[in-house]
LUMPADREN-808494 format. One line per 8 residues: number of its first residue (from 1); for each residue y negated, z negated, x negated of N, C-alpha, C. Coordinates in steps of 0.1 Angstrom, whole numbers. Atoms other than C-alpha are relative to their C-alpha. Example, Ala and Ser with C-alpha at 12.3 -4.5 7.8 and 13.67 -1.06 7.14 Angstrom:
BEGIN
1 = 12 0 -9 45 -78 -123 -12 0 -9; 11 0 9 11 -71 -137 -11 -8 8 $
//
This chain:
BEGIN
1 = -15 -1 2 917 -813 -1875 3 4 -15; -5 -2 14 936 -811 -1908 12 10 1; -11 -8 1 963 -788 -1919 6 -2 -14; -8 2 13 990 -789 -1945 13 10 0; -13 -8 1 1018 -767 -1959 10 -8 -9; -10 7 6 1050 -782 -1969 12 10 -5; -12 -7 4 1080 -768 -1989 10 -10 -2; -10 9 0 1112 -786 -1984 12 7 -7 $
9 = -11 -6 7 1141 -781 -2009 12 -9 1; -12 8 0 1177 -793 -2009 9 8 10; -9 -5 -11 1204 -787 -1982 -9 0 12; 9 0 -12 1178 -777 -1955 2 13 8; -1 -12 -9 1190 -744 -1941 15 -2 5; -12 1 -6 1219 -743 -1917 4 -14 5; -2 13 -4 1214 -779 -1907 -9 -4 11; 10 3 -11 1190 -776 -1877 -13 -5 -5 $
17 = 12 5 5 1161 -784 -1899 -12 4 6; 13 -6 -6 1136 -760 -1884 -1 -5 15; 0 4 -14 1147 -770 -1848 -4 -15 1; 3 14 0 1145 -807 -1856 -15 -2 -4; 16 1 4 1110 -802 -1872 -8 4 11; 9 -3 -11 1098 -785 -1842 0 -11 11; 0 13 -10 1109 -815 -1819 -9 -11 -6; 8 11 5 1094 -839 -1842 -15 3 0 $
25 = 15 -3 -1 1061 -820 -1845 -5 0 14; 6 0 -15 1059 -818 -1806 -3 -15 2; 3 14 -3 1062 -856 -1805 -12 -4 -6; 11 2 6 1034 -857 -1830 -12 7 3; 10 -8 -6 1013 -832 -1811 -6 9 -12; 4 -9 10 1012 -809 -1842 2 14 4; -2 -15 -2 1007 -771 -1840 6 5 -15; -4 -5 12 1023 -749 -1866 12 8 0 $
33 = -13 -7 0 1055 -732 -1877 9 -5 -11; -9 2 11 1086 -734 -1898 9 12 -2; -8 -12 4 1105 -707 -1916 9 -2 -11; -8 0 12 1134 -703 -1940 -5 9 -10; 5 -9 12 1125 -689 -1974 13 4 -7; -11 -8 7 1147 -666 -1995 7 -9 -11; -6 8 11 1153 -694 -2022 8 -11 6; -7 10 -6 1170 -717 -1996 -8 -11 4 $
41 = 10 10 -5 1139 -738 -1989 -4 2 14; 7 -2 -14 1120 -743 -1956 -15 -3 -4; 14 1 1 1083 -738 -1954 -5 -6 15; 7 4 -12 1063 -757 -1927 -16 1 -1; 15 1 -1 1026 -753 -1919 -4 -7 13; 4 8 -11 1012 -779 -1896 -15 -2 1; 15 3 -2 978 -786 -1880 -1 -10 10; 2 10 -10 966 -817 -1862 -7 -11 -6 $
49 = 6 12 6 955 -852 -1867 6 -4 -13; -4 3 14 957 -864 -1903 11 -10 0; -10 11 -1 977 -894 -1894 14 6 5; -12 -6 -5 1002 -873 -1876 6 9 -11; -6 -9 10 1006 -849 -1905 6 -9 -11; -6 9 9 1012 -879 -1927 14 -5 4; -13 3 -6 1040 -890 -1903 10 10 -1; -10 -12 2 1055 -855 -1904 4 0 -14 $
57 = -4 0 14 1055 -857 -1942 11 -12 -3; -11 11 2 1075 -891 -1940 12 4 5; -13 -7 -7 1100 -874 -1916 6 9 -9; -6 -12 8 1104 -844 -1939 7 -6 -13; -7 5 12 1114 -866 -1968 16 -2 3; -15 2 -4 1148 -872 -1949 5 12 9; -4 -12 -8 1148 -844 -1922 11 -6 10; -11 4 -10 1177 -843 -1897 12 -6 -6 $
65 = -12 8 6 1210 -863 -1903 8 10 -10; -9 -8 8 1229 -833 -1919 -8 5 -12; 8 -5 12 1200 -824 -1944 1 -9 -12; 1 8 14 1198 -835 -1980 -13 5 -6; 11 -4 6 1162 -833 -1991 -2 -5 -14; 1 4 15 1158 -832 -2029 -14 1 -5; 13 -2 4 1123 -821 -2032 -10 3 12; 9 -2 -10 1092 -821 -2010 -14 2 -6 $
73 = 13 -3 6 1059 -804 -2019 -10 2 11; 11 -2 -10 1026 -807 -1999 -12 5 -7; 12 -7 3 995 -786 -2000 -9 -2 12; 10 0 -10 965 -796 -1980 -7 12 1; 6 -12 -2 948 -767 -1964 -12 -2 8; 12 1 -9 915 -761 -1947 4 2 14; -3 -3 -14 913 -758 -1910 4 14 2; -6 -12 -4 935 -730 -1897 -2 2 15 $
81 = 1 -2 -15 932 -713 -1863 14 5 4; -13 -3 -3 968 -716 -1853 2 -1 15; -2 1 -14 982 -709 -1820 7 -14 4; -4 13 -5 991 -739 -1799 15 -1 0; -15 3 1 1027 -755 -1802 5 3 -15; -7 -2 13 1052 -753 -1831 11 10 2; -9 -12 -2 1071 -722 -1836 10 2 -13; -9 -3 10 1102 -712 -1856 -1 15 -3 $
89 = 1 -14 4 1096 -680 -1875 13 5 -7; -12 -8 5 1124 -654 -1885 8 -10 -8 $
//
């Protein structure tokens, strides 16, 4: 299993970005979490099949319909011991 951390910038808070990401992660069978950051961006950490993580990255470039993604950063991580499922944090 692979893991990656994403930082998504733009109009990504208050547009159901985290909830939409959770739904998309579930369809891709990814574990992880999403949380809002104080600078207005959203952080996602996902773990699962490498191809599924790549598909999540593709989705993150646009996000849900109300979002406007202006920047997407990806950091590949080593294997993490994440709880099953995808969770929205604080």
